[in-house]
Structure formats: structure tokens, C-alpha cells
N, CA, C, O and the ligand as a Tripos MOL2 file, in Angstrom:
@<TRIPOS>MOLECULE
protein
  305   303    77     0     0
PROTEIN
NO_CHARGES

@<TRIPOS>ATOM
      1 N         227.8560 -164.2550   -9.8560 N.3       1 MET1
      2 CA        228.1390 -163.1080   -9.0020 C.3       1 MET1
      3 C         228.0260 -161.8270   -9.8180 C.2       1 MET1
      4 O         228.6790 -161.6700  -10.8500 O.2       1 MET1
      5 N         227.2070 -160.9390   -9.3480 N.am      2 TYR2
      6 CA        227.0200 -159.6920  -10.0660 C.3       2 TYR2
      7 C         227.8290 -158.5790   -9.4350 C.2       2 TYR2
      8 O         227.9780 -158.4870   -8.2170 O.2       2 TYR2
      9 N         228.3460 -157.7350  -10.3190 N.am      3 LEU3
     10 CA        229.1340 -156.6130   -9.8390 C.3       3 LEU3
     11 C         228.4650 -155.3190  -10.2770 C.2       3 LEU3
     12 O         227.9540 -155.1920  -11.3900 O.2       3 LEU3
     13 N         228.4910 -154.3770   -9.3670 N.am      4 LYS4
     14 CA        227.8340 -153.1030   -9.6430 C.3       4 LYS4
     15 C         228.8440 -152.0710  -10.1010 C.2       4 LYS4
     16 O         229.9830 -152.0330   -9.6370 O.2       4 LYS4
     17 N         228.4040 -151.2470  -11.0120 N.am      5 CYS5
     18 CA        229.1690 -150.0370  -11.2770 C.3       5 CYS5
     19 C         229.0380 -149.1540  -10.0460 C.2       5 CYS5
     20 O         227.9260 -148.8240   -9.6340 O.2       5 CYS5
     21 N         230.1720 -148.7660   -9.4520 N.am      6 PRO6
     22 CA        230.1070 -147.9740   -8.2190 C.3       6 PRO6
     23 C         229.4920 -146.5970   -8.4490 C.2       6 PRO6
     24 O         229.0890 -145.9220   -7.5020 O.2       6 PRO6
     25 N         229.4250 -146.1980   -9.6840 N.am      7 VAL7
     26 CA        228.9330 -144.8490   -9.9920 C.3       7 VAL7
     27 C         227.4300 -144.8450  -10.2220 C.2       7 VAL7
     28 O         226.7040 -144.0980   -9.5670 O.2       7 VAL7
     29 N         226.9570 -145.6770  -11.1530 N.am      8 CYS8
     30 CA        225.5480 -145.6150  -11.5210 C.3       8 CYS8
     31 C         224.7630 -146.8490  -11.0870 C.2       8 CYS8
     32 O         223.5630 -146.9470  -11.3410 O.2       8 CYS8
     33 N         225.4510 -147.8030  -10.4230 N.am      9 LYS9
     34 CA        224.7980 -148.9700   -9.8060 C.3       9 LYS9
     35 C         224.2130 -149.9620  -10.7920 C.2       9 LYS9
     36 O         223.4550 -150.8470  -10.3940 O.2       9 LYS9
     37 N         224.5460 -149.8370  -12.0660 N.am     10 LYS10
     38 CA        224.1540 -150.8790  -13.0000 C.3      10 LYS10
     39 C         224.9440 -152.1350  -12.6840 C.2      10 LYS10
     40 O         226.0380 -152.0590  -12.1250 O.2      10 LYS10
     41 N         224.3950 -153.2960  -13.0400 N.am     11 GLU11
     42 CA        225.0440 -154.5510  -12.6860 C.3      11 GLU11
     43 C         225.4260 -155.3650  -13.9130 C.2      11 GLU11
     44 O         224.7100 -155.3950  -14.9140 O.2      11 GLU11
     45 N         226.5870 -156.0320  -13.8060 N.am     12 TRP12
     46 CA        227.0390 -156.9610  -14.8360 C.3      12 TRP12
     47 C         227.5190 -158.2250  -14.1660 C.2      12 TRP12
     48 O         227.7510 -158.2510  -12.9570 O.2      12 TRP12
     49 N         227.6710 -159.2900  -14.9660 N.am     13 ASN13
     50 CA        228.0970 -160.5500  -14.3830 C.3      13 ASN13
     51 C         229.6050 -160.7330  -14.4190 C.2      13 ASN13
     52 O         230.1000 -161.8140  -14.0980 O.2      13 ASN13
     53 N         230.3370 -159.7100  -14.8000 N.am     14 ALA14
     54 CA        231.7900 -159.7890  -14.7940 C.3      14 ALA14
     55 C         232.3780 -158.4010  -14.5720 C.2      14 ALA14
     56 O         231.8720 -157.4030  -15.0860 O.2      14 ALA14
     57 N         233.4620 -158.3610  -13.7930 N.am     15 SER15
     58 CA        234.0600 -157.0620  -13.4930 C.3      15 SER15
     59 C         234.6220 -156.4100  -14.7510 C.2      15 SER15
     60 O         234.6840 -155.1860  -14.8640 O.2      15 SER15
     61 N         235.0350 -157.2660  -15.7020 N.am     16 LEU16
     62 CA        235.5770 -156.7270  -16.9440 C.3      16 LEU16
     63 C         234.4970 -155.9640  -17.7180 C.2      16 LEU16
     64 O         234.7860 -154.9840  -18.4050 O.2      16 LEU16
     65 N         233.2710 -156.4220  -17.5960 N.am     17 LYS17
     66 CA        232.1800 -155.7240  -18.2740 C.3      17 LYS17
     67 C         231.8830 -154.3840  -17.6180 C.2      17 LYS17
     68 O         231.5320 -153.4120  -18.2870 O.2      17 LYS17
     69 N         232.0300 -154.3500  -16.2950 N.am     18 VAL18
     70 CA        231.8550 -153.0770  -15.5960 C.3      18 VAL18
     71 C         232.9440 -152.1060  -16.0440 C.2      18 VAL18
     72 O         232.6860 -150.9290  -16.2960 O.2      18 VAL18
     73 N         234.1690 -152.6300  -16.1370 N.am     19 ALA19
     74 CA        235.2790 -151.7830  -16.5710 C.3      19 ALA19
     75 C         235.0240 -151.2340  -17.9780 C.2      19 ALA19
     76 O         235.2640 -150.0590  -18.2530 O.2      19 ALA19
     77 N         234.5370 -152.1000  -18.8510 N.am     20 ARG20
     78 CA        234.2590 -151.6660  -20.2180 C.3      20 ARG20
     79 C         233.1510 -150.6140  -20.2390 C.2      20 ARG20
     80 O         233.1920 -149.6600  -21.0160 O.2      20 ARG20
     81 N         232.1650 -150.8100  -19.3720 N.am     21 HIS21
     82 CA        231.0880 -149.8300  -19.2490 C.3      21 HIS21
     83 C         231.6270 -148.4740  -18.8070 C.2      21 HIS21
     84 O         231.2570 -147.4360  -19.3560 O.2      21 HIS21
     85 N         232.5080 -148.4980  -17.8050 N.am     22 ILE22
     86 CA        233.0420 -147.2410  -17.2760 C.3      22 ILE22
     87 C         233.8430 -146.5130  -18.3510 C.2      22 ILE22
     88 O         233.7120 -145.3010  -18.5240 O.2      22 ILE22
     89 N         234.6720 -147.2650  -19.0710 N.am     23 PHE23
     90 CA        235.4310 -146.6450  -20.1600 C.3      23 PHE23
     91 C         234.5010 -146.1610  -21.2580 C.2      23 PHE23
     92 O         234.6430 -145.0540  -21.7770 O.2      23 PHE23
     93 N         233.5410 -147.0190  -21.6030 N.am     24 GLY24
     94 CA        232.6510 -146.6850  -22.7030 C.3      24 GLY24
     95 C         231.7740 -145.4920  -22.3960 C.2      24 GLY24
     96 O         231.4820 -144.6730  -23.2680 O.2      24 GLY24
     97 N         231.3550 -145.4030  -21.1350 N.am     25 ASN25
     98 CA        230.5370 -144.2780  -20.7230 C.3      25 ASN25
     99 C         231.4040 -143.0180  -20.7040 C.2      25 ASN25
    100 O         231.1630 -142.0570  -21.4350 O.2      25 ASN25
    101 N         232.4220 -143.0590  -19.8390 N.am     26 GLY26
    102 CA        233.4120 -141.9990  -19.8360 C.3      26 GLY26
    103 C         232.8940 -140.6170  -19.5160 C.2      26 GLY26
    104 O         233.5220 -139.6190  -19.8670 O.2      26 GLY26
    105 N         231.7380 -140.5470  -18.8430 N.am     27 ASP27
    106 CA        231.2520 -139.2090  -18.4820 C.3      27 ASP27
    107 C         231.9950 -138.7080  -17.2410 C.2      27 ASP27
    108 O         232.8630 -139.3870  -16.6920 O.2      27 ASP27
    109 N         231.6310 -137.5210  -16.8300 N.am     28 LYS28
    110 CA        232.3760 -136.8680  -15.7600 C.3      28 LYS28
    111 C         232.3380 -137.6840  -14.4630 C.2      28 LYS28
    112 O         233.3520 -137.8250  -13.7800 O.2      28 LYS28
    113 N         231.1690 -138.2140  -14.1360 N.am     29 ALA29
    114 CA        231.0280 -138.9470  -12.8780 C.3      29 ALA29
    115 C         231.8950 -140.1980  -12.8640 C.2      29 ALA29
    116 O         232.5460 -140.5040  -11.8650 O.2      29 ALA29
    117 N         231.8950 -140.9230  -13.9900 N.am     30 HIS30
    118 CA        232.6910 -142.1480  -14.0490 C.3      30 HIS30
    119 C         234.1810 -141.8400  -14.0450 C.2      30 HIS30
    120 O         234.9590 -142.5170  -13.3730 O.2      30 HIS30
    121 N         234.5730 -140.8230  -14.7920 N.am     31 ARG31
    122 CA        235.9880 -140.4400  -14.7980 C.3      31 ARG31
    123 C         236.4380 -140.0200  -13.4120 C.2      31 ARG31
    124 O         237.5280 -140.3780  -12.9640 O.2      31 ARG31
    125 N         235.5880 -139.2560  -12.7340 N.am     32 ALA32
    126 CA        235.9420 -138.7710  -11.4020 C.3      32 ALA32
    127 C         236.0990 -139.9170  -10.4230 C.2      32 ALA32
    128 O         236.9770 -139.8870   -9.5600 O.2      32 ALA32
    129 N         235.2430 -140.9350  -10.5540 N.am     33 TRP33
    130 CA        235.3470 -142.0690   -9.6430 C.3      33 TRP33
    131 C         236.6680 -142.8100   -9.8490 C.2      33 TRP33
    132 O         237.3550 -143.1520   -8.8860 O.2      33 TRP33
    133 N         237.0150 -143.0530  -11.1120 N.am     34 VAL34
    134 CA        238.2750 -143.7470  -11.4000 C.3      34 VAL34
    135 C         239.4440 -142.9560  -10.8300 C.2      34 VAL34
    136 O         240.3230 -143.5130  -10.1720 O.2      34 VAL34
    137 N         239.4450 -141.6640  -11.0870 N.am     35 ASN35
    138 CA        240.5430 -140.8340  -10.5890 C.3      35 ASN35
    139 C         240.5930 -140.8320   -9.0640 C.2      35 ASN35
    140 O         241.6690 -140.7240   -8.4760 O.2      35 ASN35
    141 N         239.4250 -140.9510   -8.4220 N.am     36 SER36
    142 CA        239.3880 -140.9560   -6.9630 C.3      36 SER36
    143 C         239.9410 -142.2540   -6.3880 C.2      36 SER36
    144 O         240.2090 -142.3370   -5.1900 O.2      36 SER36
    145 N         240.1140 -143.2720   -7.2380 N.am     37 GLN37
    146 CA        240.6780 -144.5400   -6.7820 C.3      37 GLN37
    147 C         242.2020 -144.5370   -6.8480 C.2      37 GLN37
    148 O         242.8410 -145.5540   -6.5780 O.2      37 GLN37
    149 N         242.7700 -143.4200   -7.2000 N.am     38 GLY38
    150 CA        244.2220 -143.3100   -7.2020 C.3      38 GLY38
    151 C         244.8590 -143.6760   -8.5290 C.2      38 GLY38
    152 O         246.0790 -143.8180   -8.6160 O.2      38 GLY38
    153 N         244.0460 -143.8300   -9.5580 N.am     39 VAL39
    154 CA        244.5830 -144.0800  -10.8850 C.3      39 VAL39
    155 C         244.0260 -143.0380  -11.8420 C.2      39 VAL39
    156 O         242.9810 -142.4390  -11.5890 O.2      39 VAL39
    157 N         244.7260 -142.8330  -12.9260 N.am     40 SER40
    158 CA        244.2860 -141.8470  -13.8970 C.3      40 SER40
    159 C         243.4280 -142.5110  -14.9720 C.2      40 SER40
    160 O         243.8610 -143.4530  -15.6360 O.2      40 SER40
    161 N         242.2100 -142.0060  -15.1330 N.am     41 PHE41
    162 CA        241.3120 -142.5330  -16.1530 C.3      41 PHE41
    163 C         241.9840 -142.4640  -17.5240 C.2      41 PHE41
    164 O         241.9460 -143.4210  -18.2970 O.2      41 PHE41
    165 N         242.5910 -141.3280  -17.8090 N.am     42 THR42
    166 CA        243.2460 -141.1390  -19.1020 C.3      42 THR42
    167 C         244.3990 -142.1200  -19.2850 C.2      42 THR42
    168 O         244.5910 -142.6890  -20.3590 O.2      42 THR42
    169 N         245.1590 -142.3020  -18.2080 N.am     43 ASP43
    170 CA        246.2900 -143.2190  -18.2740 C.3      43 ASP43
    171 C         245.8220 -144.6420  -18.5630 C.2      43 ASP43
    172 O         246.4360 -145.3540  -19.3580 O.2      43 ASP43
    173 N         244.7320 -145.0540  -17.9140 N.am     44 LEU44
    174 CA        244.2020 -146.3970  -18.1540 C.3      44 LEU44
    175 C         243.7070 -146.5420  -19.5900 C.2      44 LEU44
    176 O         243.8930 -147.5840  -20.2170 O.2      44 LEU44
    177 N         243.0800 -145.4940  -20.1010 N.am     45 LEU45
    178 CA        242.6010 -145.5400  -21.4830 C.3      45 LEU45
    179 C         243.7640 -145.7100  -22.4510 C.2      45 LEU45
    180 O         243.6870 -146.4750  -23.4120 O.2      45 LEU45
    181 N         244.8360 -144.9850  -22.1810 N.am     46 ILE46
    182 CA        246.0230 -145.0880  -23.0410 C.3      46 ILE46
    183 C         246.6100 -146.4880  -22.9490 C.2      46 ILE46
    184 O         246.9950 -147.0810  -23.9560 O.2      46 ILE46
    185 N         246.6730 -147.0120  -21.7180 N.am     47 ARG47
    186 CA        247.1930 -148.3610  -21.5360 C.3      47 ARG47
    187 C         246.3490 -149.3810  -22.2910 C.2      47 ARG47
    188 O         246.8640 -150.3150  -22.9050 O.2      47 ARG47
    189 N         245.0270 -149.1700  -22.2250 N.am     48 GLN48
    190 CA        244.1270 -150.0820  -22.9160 C.3      48 GLN48
    191 C         244.3410 -150.0100  -24.4160 C.2      48 GLN48
    192 O         244.3050 -151.0240  -25.1130 O.2      48 GLN48
    193 N         244.5670 -148.7900  -24.9070 N.am     49 ALA49
    194 CA        244.6890 -148.5870  -26.3440 C.3      49 ALA49
    195 C         246.0390 -149.0580  -26.8830 C.2      49 ALA49
    196 O         246.1360 -149.5410  -28.0110 O.2      49 ALA49
    197 N         247.0750 -148.9100  -26.0610 N.am     50 THR50
    198 CA        248.4140 -149.1700  -26.5670 C.3      50 THR50
    199 C         248.9760 -150.5010  -26.0850 C.2      50 THR50
    200 O         249.8700 -151.0600  -26.7210 O.2      50 THR50
    201 N         248.4610 -151.0190  -24.9640 N.am     51 GLY51
    202 CA        248.9790 -152.2710  -24.4280 C.3      51 GLY51
    203 C         248.2780 -153.4590  -25.0410 C.2      51 GLY51
    204 O         247.3320 -153.3130  -25.8150 O.2      51 GLY51
    205 N         248.7510 -154.6270  -24.6880 N.am     52 SER52
    206 CA        248.0930 -155.8370  -25.1480 C.3      52 SER52
    207 C         247.3810 -156.5000  -23.9780 C.2      52 SER52
    208 O         247.6830 -156.2170  -22.8190 O.2      52 SER52
    209 N         246.4480 -157.3710  -24.2800 N.am     53 GLY53
    210 CA        245.7960 -158.1600  -23.2390 C.3      53 GLY53
    211 C         244.8840 -157.3640  -22.3270 C.2      53 GLY53
    212 O         244.7690 -157.6700  -21.1400 O.2      53 GLY53
    213 N         244.2340 -156.3420  -22.8710 N.am     54 ASN54
    214 CA        243.2490 -155.6040  -22.0830 C.3      54 ASN54
    215 C         243.8120 -155.0470  -20.7820 C.2      54 ASN54
    216 O         243.1450 -155.0930  -19.7480 O.2      54 ASN54
    217 N         245.0210 -154.5260  -20.8220 N.am     55 GLN55
    218 CA        245.6630 -154.0840  -19.5790 C.3      55 GLN55
    219 C         244.8590 -153.0260  -18.8400 C.2      55 GLN55
    220 O         244.7080 -153.0830  -17.6190 O.2      55 GLN55
    221 N         244.3530 -152.0700  -19.5830 N.am     56 GLY56
    222 CA        243.5770 -151.0110  -18.9430 C.3      56 GLY56
    223 C         242.3100 -151.5520  -18.3140 C.2      56 GLY56
    224 O         241.9650 -151.1970  -17.1870 O.2      56 GLY56
    225 N         241.6220 -152.4070  -19.0430 N.am     57 PHE57
    226 CA        240.3950 -153.0090  -18.5200 C.3      57 PHE57
    227 C         240.6840 -153.8460  -17.2740 C.2      57 PHE57
    228 O         239.9370 -153.8080  -16.2960 O.2      57 PHE57
    229 N         241.7920 -154.6080  -17.3320 N.am     58 MET58
    230 CA        242.1060 -155.4880  -16.2140 C.3      58 MET58
    231 C         242.3700 -154.6970  -14.9340 C.2      58 MET58
    232 O         241.9030 -155.0610  -13.8550 O.2      58 MET58
    233 N         243.1230 -153.6140  -15.0750 N.am     59 VAL59
    234 CA        243.4210 -152.7900  -13.9000 C.3      59 VAL59
    235 C         242.1230 -152.2340  -13.3120 C.2      59 VAL59
    236 O         241.9100 -152.2780  -12.1010 O.2      59 VAL59
    237 N         241.2760 -151.7200  -14.1720 N.am     60 LEU60
    238 CA        240.0300 -151.1360  -13.6990 C.3      60 LEU60
    239 C         239.1010 -152.2110  -13.1440 C.2      60 LEU60
    240 O         238.3860 -151.9770  -12.1700 O.2      60 LEU60
    241 N         239.1130 -153.3960  -13.7680 N.am     61 ALA61
    242 CA        238.2730 -154.4950  -13.2770 C.3      61 ALA61
    243 C         238.6520 -154.8680  -11.8470 C.2      61 ALA61
    244 O         237.7850 -155.1370  -11.0150 O.2      61 ALA61
    245 N         239.9570 -154.8820  -11.5710 N.am     62 LYS62
    246 CA        240.4100 -155.1850  -10.2070 C.3      62 LYS62
    247 C         239.9100 -154.1340   -9.2210 C.2      62 LYS62
    248 O         239.4830 -154.4590   -8.1130 O.2      62 LYS62
    249 N         239.9670 -152.8890   -9.6320 N.am     63 ILE63
    250 CA        239.5020 -151.8100   -8.7640 C.3      63 ILE63
    251 C         238.0060 -151.9380   -8.5060 C.2      63 ILE63
    252 O         237.5350 -151.7330   -7.3870 O.2      63 ILE63
    253 N         237.2680 -152.2810   -9.5620 N.am     64 VAL64
    254 CA        235.8240 -152.4820   -9.4140 C.3      64 VAL64
    255 C         235.5420 -153.6180   -8.4440 C.2      64 VAL64
    256 O         234.6600 -153.5180   -7.5910 O.2      64 VAL64
    257 N         236.3070 -154.7100   -8.5850 N.am     65 GLU65
    258 CA        236.1070 -155.8540   -7.6930 C.3      65 GLU65
    259 C         236.3380 -155.4710   -6.2430 C.2      65 GLU65
    260 O         235.5410 -155.8130   -5.3700 O.2      65 GLU65
    261 N         237.4260 -154.7600   -5.9870 N.am     66 SER66
    262 CA        237.7220 -154.4160   -4.5990 C.3      66 SER66
    263 C         236.7310 -153.3910   -4.0670 C.2      66 SER66
    264 O         236.5120 -153.2980   -2.8600 O.2      66 SER66
    265 N         236.1410 -152.6310   -4.9600 N.am     67 SER67
    266 CA        235.1600 -151.6440   -4.5090 C.3      67 SER67
    267 C         233.8550 -152.3040   -4.1030 C.2      67 SER67
    268 O         233.0330 -151.6980   -3.4160 O.2      67 SER67
    269 N         233.6650 -153.5580   -4.5310 N.am     68 GLN68
    270 CA        232.4490 -154.2780   -4.1400 C.3      68 GLN68
    271 C         232.5290 -154.7220   -2.6850 C.2      68 GLN68
    272 O         231.5160 -154.8200   -1.9920 O.2      68 GLN68
    273 N         233.7590 -154.9910   -2.2330 N.am     69 ASP69
    274 CA        233.9390 -155.4170   -0.8390 C.3      69 ASP69
    275 C         233.9090 -154.2030    0.0790 C.2      69 ASP69
    276 O         234.1450 -153.0700   -0.3400 O.2      69 ASP69
    277 N         233.6170 -154.4700    1.3160 N.am     70 GLY70
    278 CA        233.6970 -153.4020    2.2900 C.3      70 GLY70
    279 C         232.7130 -152.2790    2.0660 C.2      70 GLY70
    280 O         232.8700 -151.1730    2.5830 O.2      70 GLY70
    281 N         231.6950 -152.5870    1.2840 N.am     71 THR71
    282 CA        230.6970 -151.5470    1.0640 C.3      71 THR71
    283 C         229.4100 -151.8780    1.8180 C.2      71 THR71
    284 O         228.3590 -151.2960    1.5480 O.2      71 THR71
    285 N         229.4970 -152.8090    2.7570 N.am     72 SER72
    286 CA        228.3040 -153.1330    3.5260 C.3      72 SER72
    287 C         227.8400 -151.8970    4.2840 C.2      72 SER72
    288 O         228.6450 -151.1570    4.8490 O.2      72 SER72
    289 N         226.5780 -151.6980    4.2850 N.am     73 GLY73
    290 CA        226.0490 -150.5050    4.9190 C.3      73 GLY73
    291 C         225.8280 -149.4040    3.9240 C.2      73 GLY73
    292 O         225.2660 -148.3610    4.2560 O.2      73 GLY73
    293 N         226.2700 -149.6290    2.6960 N.am     74 VAL74
    294 CA        226.0720 -148.6220    1.6610 C.3      74 VAL74
    295 C         224.9580 -149.0830    0.7160 C.2      74 VAL74
    296 O         224.7600 -148.5260   -0.3640 O.2      74 VAL74
    297 N         224.2520 -150.0990    1.1530 N.am     75 ALA75
    298 CA        223.2000 -150.6550    0.2920 C.3      75 ALA75
    299 C         222.2220 -149.5640   -0.1370 C.2      75 ALA75
    300 O         221.8110 -148.7050    0.6430 O.2      75 ALA75
    301 N         221.8850 -149.6440   -1.3830 N.am     76 GLY76
    302 CA        221.0160 -148.6050   -1.8760 C.3      76 GLY76
    303 C         219.5840 -149.0600   -1.8140 C.2      76 GLY76
    304 O         218.6820 -148.3130   -2.1920 O.2      76 GLY76
    305 ZN        228.2410 -146.7480  -14.4340 Zn       77 ZN77
@<TRIPOS>BOND
     1     1     2 1
     2     2     3 1
     3     3     4 2
     4     3     5 am
     5     5     6 1
     6     6     7 1
     7     7     8 2
     8     7     9 am
     9     9    10 1
    10    10    11 1
    11    11    12 2
    12    11    13 am
    13    13    14 1
    14    14    15 1
    15    15    16 2
    16    15    17 am
    17    17    18 1
    18    18    19 1
    19    19    20 2
    20    19    21 am
    21    21    22 1
    22    22    23 1
    23    23    24 2
    24    23    25 am
    25    25    26 1
    26    26    27 1
    27    27    28 2
    28    27    29 am
    29    29    30 1
    30    30    31 1
    31    31    32 2
    32    31    33 am
    33    33    34 1
    34    34    35 1
    35    35    36 2
    36    35    37 am
    37    37    38 1
    38    38    39 1
    39    39    40 2
    40    39    41 am
    41    41    42 1
    42    42    43 1
    43    43    44 2
    44    43    45 am
    45    45    46 1
    46    46    47 1
    47    47    48 2
    48    47    49 am
    49    49    50 1
    50    50    51 1
    51    51    52 2
    52    51    53 am
    53    53    54 1
    54    54    55 1
    55    55    56 2
    56    55    57 am
    57    57    58 1
    58    58    59 1
    59    59    60 2
    60    59    61 am
    61    61    62 1
    62    62    63 1
    63    63    64 2
    64    63    65 am
    65    65    66 1
    66    66    67 1
    67    67    68 2
    68    67    69 am
    69    69    70 1
    70    70    71 1
    71    71    72 2
    72    71    73 am
    73    73    74 1
    74    74    75 1
    75    75    76 2
    76    75    77 am
    77    77    78 1
    78    78    79 1
    79    79    80 2
    80    79    81 am
    81    81    82 1
    82    82    83 1
    83    83    84 2
    84    83    85 am
    85    85    86 1
    86    86    87 1
    87    87    88 2
    88    87    89 am
    89    89    90 1
    90    90    91 1
    91    91    92 2
    92    91    93 am
    93    93    94 1
    94    94    95 1
    95    95    96 2
    96    95    97 am
    97    97    98 1
    98    98    99 1
    99    99   100 2
   100    99   101 am
   101   101   102 1
   102   102   103 1
   103   103   104 2
   104   103   105 am
   105   105   106 1
   106   106   107 1
   107   107   108 2
   108   107   109 am
   109   109   110 1
   110   110   111 1
   111   111   112 2
   112   111   113 am
   113   113   114 1
   114   114   115 1
   115   115   116 2
   116   115   117 am
   117   117   118 1
   118   118   119 1
   119   119   120 2
   120   119   121 am
   121   121   122 1
   122   122   123 1
   123   123   124 2
   124   123   125 am
   125   125   126 1
   126   126   127 1
   127   127   128 2
   128   127   129 am
   129   129   130 1
   130   130   131 1
   131   131   132 2
   132   131   133 am
   133   133   134 1
   134   134   135 1
   135   135   136 2
   136   135   137 am
   137   137   138 1
   138   138   139 1
   139   139   140 2
   140   139   141 am
   141   141   142 1
   142   142   143 1
   143   143   144 2
   144   143   145 am
   145   145   146 1
   146   146   147 1
   147   147   148 2
   148   147   149 am
   149   149   150 1
   150   150   151 1
   151   151   152 2
   152   151   153 am
   153   153   154 1
   154   154   155 1
   155   155   156 2
   156   155   157 am
   157   157   158 1
   158   158   159 1
   159   159   160 2
   160   159   161 am
   161   161   162 1
   162   162   163 1
   163   163   164 2
   164   163   165 am
   165   165   166 1
   166   166   167 1
   167   167   168 2
   168   167   169 am
   169   169   170 1
   170   170   171 1
   171   171   172 2
   172   171   173 am
   173   173   174 1
   174   174   175 1
   175   175   176 2
   176   175   177 am
   177   177   178 1
   178   178   179 1
   179   179   180 2
   180   179   181 am
   181   181   182 1
   182   182   183 1
   183   183   184 2
   184   183   185 am
   185   185   186 1
   186   186   187 1
   187   187   188 2
   188   187   189 am
   189   189   190 1
   190   190   191 1
   191   191   192 2
   192   191   193 am
   193   193   194 1
   194   194   195 1
   195   195   196 2
   196   195   197 am
   197   197   198 1
   198   198   199 1
   199   199   200 2
   200   199   201 am
   201   201   202 1
   202   202   203 1
   203   203   204 2
   204   203   205 am
   205   205   206 1
   206   206   207 1
   207   207   208 2
   208   207   209 am
   209   209   210 1
   210   210   211 1
   211   211   212 2
   212   211   213 am
   213   213   214 1
   214   214   215 1
   215   215   216 2
   216   215   217 am
   217   217   218 1
   218   218   219 1
   219   219   220 2
   220   219   221 am
   221   221   222 1
   222   222   223 1
   223   223   224 2
   224   223   225 am
   225   225   226 1
   226   226   227 1
   227   227   228 2
   228   227   229 am
   229   229   230 1
   230   230   231 1
   231   231   232 2
   232   231   233 am
   233   233   234 1
   234   234   235 1
   235   235   236 2
   236   235   237 am
   237   237   238 1
   238   238   239 1
   239   239   240 2
   240   239   241 am
   241   241   242 1
   242   242   243 1
   243   243   244 2
   244   243   245 am
   245   245   246 1
   246   246   247 1
   247   247   248 2
   248   247   249 am
   249   249   250 1
   250   250   251 1
   251   251   252 2
   252   251   253 am
   253   253   254 1
   254   254   255 1
   255   255   256 2
   256   255   257 am
   257   257   258 1
   258   258   259 1
   259   259   260 2
   260   259   261 am
   261   261   262 1
   262   262   263 1
   263   263   264 2
   264   263   265 am
   265   265   266 1
   266   266   267 1
   267   267   268 2
   268   267   269 am
   269   269   270 1
   270   270   271 1
   271   271   272 2
   272   271   273 am
   273   273   274 1
   274   274   275 1
   275   275   276 2
   276   275   277 am
   277   277   278 1
   278   278   279 1
   279   279   280 2
   280   279   281 am
   281   281   282 1
   282   282   283 1
   283   283   284 2
   284   283   285 am
   285   285   286 1
   286   286   287 1
   287   287   288 2
   288   287   289 am
   289   289   290 1
   290   290   291 1
   291   291   292 2
   292   291   293 am
   293   293   294 1
   294   294   295 1
   295   295   296 2
   296   295   297 am
   297   297   298 1
   298   298   299 1
   299   299   300 2
   300   299   301 am
   301   301   302 1
   302   302   303 1
   303   303   304 2
@<TRIPOS>SUBSTRUCTURE
     1 MET1         2 RESIDUE 1 A MET
     2 TYR2         6 RESIDUE 1 A TYR
     3 LEU3        10 RESIDUE 1 A LEU
     4 LYS4        14 RESIDUE 1 A LYS
     5 CYS5        18 RESIDUE 1 A CYS
     6 PRO6        22 RESIDUE 1 A PRO
     7 VAL7        26 RESIDUE 1 A VAL
     8 CYS8        30 RESIDUE 1 A CYS
     9 LYS9        34 RESIDUE 1 A LYS
    10 LYS10       38 RESIDUE 1 A LYS
    11 GLU11       42 RESIDUE 1 A GLU
    12 TRP12       46 RESIDUE 1 A TRP
    13 ASN13       50 RESIDUE 1 A ASN
    14 ALA14       54 RESIDUE 1 A ALA
    15 SER15       58 RESIDUE 1 A SER
    16 LEU16       62 RESIDUE 1 A LEU
    17 LYS17       66 RESIDUE 1 A LYS
    18 VAL18       70 RESIDUE 1 A VAL
    19 ALA19       74 RESIDUE 1 A ALA
    20 ARG20       78 RESIDUE 1 A ARG
    21 HIS21       82 RESIDUE 1 A HIS
    22 ILE22       86 RESIDUE 1 A ILE
    23 PHE23       90 RESIDUE 1 A PHE
    24 GLY24       94 RESIDUE 1 A GLY
    25 ASN25       98 RESIDUE 1 A ASN
    26 GLY26      102 RESIDUE 1 A GLY
    27 ASP27      106 RESIDUE 1 A ASP
    28 LYS28      110 RESIDUE 1 A LYS
    29 ALA29      114 RESIDUE 1 A ALA
    30 HIS30      118 RESIDUE 1 A HIS
    31 ARG31      122 RESIDUE 1 A ARG
    32 ALA32      126 RESIDUE 1 A ALA
    33 TRP33      130 RESIDUE 1 A TRP
    34 VAL34      134 RESIDUE 1 A VAL
    35 ASN35      138 RESIDUE 1 A ASN
    36 SER36      142 RESIDUE 1 A SER
    37 GLN37      146 RESIDUE 1 A GLN
    38 GLY38      150 RESIDUE 1 A GLY
    39 VAL39      154 RESIDUE 1 A VAL
    40 SER40      158 RESIDUE 1 A SER
    41 PHE41      162 RESIDUE 1 A PHE
    42 THR42      166 RESIDUE 1 A THR
    43 ASP43      170 RESIDUE 1 A ASP
    44 LEU44      174 RESIDUE 1 A LEU
    45 LEU45      178 RESIDUE 1 A LEU
    46 ILE46      182 RESIDUE 1 A ILE
    47 ARG47      186 RESIDUE 1 A ARG
    48 GLN48      190 RESIDUE 1 A GLN
    49 ALA49      194 RESIDUE 1 A ALA
    50 THR50      198 RESIDUE 1 A THR
    51 GLY51      202 RESIDUE 1 A GLY
    52 SER52      206 RESIDUE 1 A SER
    53 GLY53      210 RESIDUE 1 A GLY
    54 ASN54      214 RESIDUE 1 A ASN
    55 GLN55      218 RESIDUE 1 A GLN
    56 GLY56      222 RESIDUE 1 A GLY
    57 PHE57      226 RESIDUE 1 A PHE
    58 MET58      230 RESIDUE 1 A MET
    59 VAL59      234 RESIDUE 1 A VAL
    60 LEU60      238 RESIDUE 1 A LEU
    61 ALA61      242 RESIDUE 1 A ALA
    62 LYS62      246 RESIDUE 1 A LYS
    63 ILE63      250 RESIDUE 1 A ILE
    64 VAL64      254 RESIDUE 1 A VAL
    65 GLU65      258 RESIDUE 1 A GLU
    66 SER66      262 RESIDUE 1 A SER
    67 SER67      266 RESIDUE 1 A SER
    68 GLN68      270 RESIDUE 1 A GLN
    69 ASP69      274 RESIDUE 1 A ASP
    70 GLY70      278 RESIDUE 1 A GLY
    71 THR71      282 RESIDUE 1 A THR
    72 SER72      286 RESIDUE 1 A SER
    73 GLY73      290 RESIDUE 1 A GLY
    74 VAL74      294 RESIDUE 1 A VAL
    75 ALA75      298 RESIDUE 1 A ALA
    76 GLY76      302 RESIDUE 1 A GLY
    77 ZN77       305 GROUP 0 **** ****
């Protein structure tokens, strides 16, 4: 199952990889998308840096997963 980055539409085979891409990219568009999901990009980065077990990545991965659903009709 492939998951798309909701921002730039690149695809990975795991939501965690999409999350890592979003953090790693960290440009304005990606940050804005994360913030538009009701979470703070900066806060997630801090959680990732200071927490254990990839907490920041996991939270973002869940958001990426749910963003894949309910997007029918938005096919590019
Ligand atoms: Zn992207």
C-alpha cells in the first residue's frame, strides 16, 4: 500500500516514511499542511527530538494515513 505526501504527492510504502519526508523537507508548504491539520509542526519536531519511540513521526504518520482516506475525487 502506497501513501502519498498530501503536499507534493510523492509516494512511499509506509506512512512513517512520509512523515520523515515531511519533517526532513520542512519547507513552508509542508509545515503549513501539518499546521492545518490541527497540530504544530514545531511541537511535533520537538516531540520527535526529545521523546522516545519516534513519537513525533508516529503522530504525523497517523495524520498522513487519515489524510489518504476520504480524498476520493481529489485524484490528480
Ligand atoms: Zn512532500
